[in-house]
C-alpha positions as CSV (number, residue, x, y, z in Angstrom):
1,M,0.0,0.0,0.0
2,D,1.1,3.6,-0.6
3,T,2.4,5.5,2.4
4,N,1.7,8.7,0.4
5,P,-0.5,10.9,2.7
6,A,-2.6,11.8,-0.4
7,A,-3.4,8.1,-0.8
8,R,-4.4,7.8,2.9
9,I,-7.6,5.9,3.5
10,T,-10.3,7.9,5.3
11,S,-14.0,7.8,5.8
12,E,-14.2,9.8,2.6
13,S,-12.6,7.0,0.6
14,S,-14.5,4.5,-1.5
15,D,-16.1,1.6,0.2
16,A,-13.8,-0.9,-1.6
17,K,-10.7,1.0,-0.4
18,I,-12.0,1.2,3.2
19,S,-12.9,-2.5,3.1
20,T,-9.4,-3.5,1.8
21,E,-7.7,-1.3,4.4
22,L,-9.6,-2.7,7.3
23,S,-9.0,-6.3,6.1
24,S,-5.3,-5.6,5.8
25,R,-5.2,-4.2,9.3
26,R,-7.2,-7.1,10.8
27,T,-4.7,-9.5,9.1
28,G,-1.8,-7.6,10.6
29,M,-3.4,-7.7,14.1
30,S,-4.0,-11.4,13.7
31,F,-0.3,-11.9,13.3
32,Q,0.2,-10.1,16.7
33,R,-2.4,-12.3,18.3
34,T,-0.8,-15.4,16.9
35,R,2.6,-14.3,18.2
36,M,1.2,-13.7,21.7
37,S,-0.6,-17.1,21.6
38,A,2.7,-18.8,20.8
39,D,4.3,-17.0,23.8
40,R,1.4,-18.2,26.0
41,T,2.0,-21.8,24.8
42,L,5.7,-21.5,25.6
43,M,4.8,-20.2,29.1
44,S,2.6,-23.2,29.7
45,V,5.5,-25.5,28.8
46,M,7.7,-23.4,31.1
47,R,5.3,-23.8,34.0
48,T,5.1,-27.5,33.6
49,S,8.9,-27.8,33.1
50,L,9.6,-25.7,36.2
51,S,7.2,-27.9,38.2
52,L,9.0,-31.0,37.1
53,I,12.4,-29.6,37.7
54,G,11.4,-28.2,41.1
55,F,9.7,-31.4,42.3
56,G,12.6,-33.5,41.1
57,F,15.2,-31.4,42.8
58,T,13.1,-31.2,46.0
59,I,12.6,-35.0,46.1
60,F,16.3,-35.5,45.5
61,Q,17.3,-33.1,48.3
62,F,14.7,-34.4,50.8
63,F,15.8,-38.0,50.6
64,A,19.5,-37.1,50.5
65,R,19.0,-35.3,53.8
66,L,17.0,-38.2,55.3
67,H,19.9,-40.5,54.3
68,E,22.5,-38.1,55.8
69,A,20.5,-38.1,59.0
70,Q,20.4,-41.9,58.8
71,V,16.6,-41.9,58.9
72,V,16.5,-44.1,55.7
73,K,19.0,-46.7,54.8
74,S,19.1,-45.9,51.1
75,S,17.9,-43.0,49.0
76,G,18.9,-44.4,45.7
77,A,15.4,-45.0,44.3
78,S,14.2,-41.6,45.3
79,R,17.4,-40.0,44.0
80,H,16.9,-41.6,40.6
81,F,13.2,-40.6,40.6
82,G,14.2,-37.0,41.4
83,E,16.8,-37.0,38.6
84,A,14.2,-38.5,36.2
85,L,11.8,-35.7,36.9
86,V,14.5,-33.1,36.3
87,Y,15.5,-34.8,33.0
88,L,11.9,-34.9,32.0
89,G,11.5,-31.1,32.8
90,I,14.6,-30.3,30.8
91,G,13.5,-32.4,27.9
92,M,10.1,-30.9,27.8
93,L,11.6,-27.4,27.9
94,V,14.0,-28.2,25.0
95,V,11.2,-29.5,22.8
96,G,9.0,-26.5,23.7
97,I,11.8,-24.0,22.9
98,G,12.5,-25.8,19.6
99,Y,8.9,-25.8,18.6
100,H,8.5,-22.1,19.6
101,V,11.6,-21.1,17.6
102,V,10.5,-23.0,14.4
103,Y,6.9,-21.7,14.7
104,M,8.0,-18.1,15.2
105,L,10.5,-18.2,12.3
106,E,7.7,-19.5,10.0
107,L,5.3,-16.8,11.3
108,R,7.8,-14.1,10.6
109,K,8.5,-15.5,7.2
110,E,4.8,-15.5,6.3
111,R,4.4,-11.9,7.7
112,L,7.3,-10.7,5.6
113,Q,5.9,-12.3,2.5
114,L,2.5,-10.7,3.0
115,K,4.2,-7.4,3.5
116,A,6.3,-7.8,0.4
117,D,3.0,-8.7,-1.5
118,G,1.5,-5.5,-0.2
119,L,-1.3,-7.3,1.6
120,I,-0.4,-6.0,5.1
121,H,1.4,-2.9,6.2
122,A,3.4,-4.6,9.0
123,E,4.1,-1.3,10.6
124,S,3.8,-2.6,14.2
125,K,6.9,-4.1,15.8
126,F,7.3,-7.9,15.9
127,P,9.7,-7.9,18.8
128,P,11.9,-10.8,20.0
129,S,10.2,-13.1,22.5
130,L,10.9,-12.2,26.1
131,T,9.2,-15.5,27.0
132,L,11.8,-17.3,24.9
133,M,14.7,-15.6,26.7
134,V,13.2,-16.6,30.1
135,A,12.7,-20.2,28.8
136,V,16.4,-20.4,27.8
137,L,17.4,-19.1,31.3
138,L,15.1,-21.7,32.9
139,L,16.8,-24.3,30.7
140,L,20.2,-23.2,32.0
141,I,19.0,-23.4,35.6
142,G,17.6,-26.9,34.9
143,L,20.9,-28.0,33.4
144,G,22.7,-26.6,36.4
145,A,20.4,-28.5,38.7
146,I,20.9,-31.8,37.0
147,V,24.7,-31.3,36.8
148,S,24.7,-30.6,40.6
149,M,22.5,-33.7,41.3
150,V,24.5,-36.1,39.2
151,Y,28.1,-34.9,39.8
152,N,27.6,-33.1,43.1
153,T,29.2,-29.9,41.6
154,G,28.1,-26.7,40.1
155,P,25.9,-23.9,41.4
156,F,23.7,-26.2,43.5
157,G,26.4,-28.7,44.7
158,G,28.2,-29.1,47.9
159,E,27.4,-30.8,51.2
160,V,23.6,-30.4,50.8
161,L,23.7,-32.7,47.8
162,S,26.1,-35.3,49.0
163,R,25.4,-38.6,47.3
164,P,24.3,-41.5,49.3
165,G,27.1,-44.0,49.9
């Protein structure tokens, strides 16, 4: 569409031009709604992953402490269960991030094609996903947790996570 002020669509324009302009704007807004929907989907994946990672780490810690206090003889099964939950949370987050990135790249590609074809204005920003950035940070925290659990090192390592002997 022309960005020429003389070609600006107003209420004085023909019905066909008004209809075309409104349709173009609705299509542009639908891209924004779809982008936000993809972010909400990633947030759902993040909530589930965070729960799995948190529960797994907590189970691991709880039974490790019980073992240290000699309340239980072995915490091996619970340790493995905790680790499995953290692995599951990390795996789910990796798949969610991958799906989100692929989907957003395709959405941006489609938007650029519609802009190039003159079917939408695409004047509004299509910013990078803050949700994706937070998801990557959560992934790093999850990886730090599993490294601490398995190797008793890293940001969460130390006496608190001493492995049962």
